[in-house]
N, C-alpha and C positions, 0 to 999 in steps of 0.2 A: 517468564513473561512479565516484565515490569511495565508500569504505566508510562513508558516513554517511547519515543520513536528512534529507531536505530538507522544511522546512515549506512547504506549498503553500497558495495562496489562489486565489480565482476569477480573479484577474488573471494569475497566472503558470502556472496549471495546464496549459493547452494547450501553452505553450512547453516545459514540462517533458517532456510526452509526445513532442513533436516532436524534442527533443534526445536522448531516451532510448528506443530501439526496444523495449527490454524493461524494464518497470517494475512495481513493486509499490507500491500506494498504500493506506495505512492510514487509514480513516475512523474517527475517535475523538472523544471529548469528555472534558474534564477531570474531570467528575463521575462518569464511568463506571469502576467498579472493574475489570472485566475488561479495559477498554482500557488502564488503567495497568499491569495485569499483562502485557499484550501488548507494551508498549513495550520492555522489555529483550530480548524474543524478536526483535523487528524489528531492533533494533540489532545483535544477534549475527548475524542472517542478512544484514544489509547488509554487515557485515565479511566474512563468508564468501563472498559473491557480488560483492565489490568488483571493478569493472572489467567485470562481465558483466550485472548487473541493477542498475538505479537504484531507490532506495527513497524514497518521499515520505509525508508525513502531512498529512491534512486535518482540521482542527478543525471538526466538524459545526456547532457553535453559531455559528462565525464565517463559515461558508461554506454557507449554506442552498441556494444555487443549485446547487452541486455535488452536494449530497445529493439534491436533486430530480432533477437531470440523470441521475444514475446509479442512481436509485431505491433508495437505501440505506434499508432498513426497520429494521435492527437494527445495533447496534454492539457490539463492533468488527466492521468489515467490511474485508477486504482485497480489493482488485480488482487482478488481474493483467492488465497491458496488454501486448499484443504489436503492434508497429507502429501504436500509437495506438488500437487497438481493444480493447474489453473481451474478454479471452480466458477469464477465469474469475473467480468470486467465492468467497471463503472467509469464512463468517460464523461469528462466535463465537470464543471463546478456545480455541485448539488448541495441542498441544505443538509445540515446534520441529521435530521430525522430520516431523510430518504436513504442516506448512506448507512445509518444505524439499522434501519429496517432490513436492508440488503445483507448486512453482516449477520443479523439475527437469522434470516432465512437460510443463508448459504453456509455459514460457519457454525452457528450455534443451534440451529433447528434440528 
């Protein structure tokens, strides 16, 4: 679990979850302003939690199967996975501190 964000596709998504018992996945799109604003927040949090939580990104336009599978209805959506299971969703652009708190409660608590 390095302090970087991994681009994920439908092909490698399940392997990513198997290799990372604690993960945050950002569902986003290039045309989405709030998603672009979320990107530096995710990068900062991936550095902060390096070695403890893995971070991935799913481009919703390129991976509609994952959008459907996880019932993503709005973007940006962060899904927090614990042991491969959806443990929590965070929908919308939120400040670093709120997302960090949720990661602490759900994945590190």
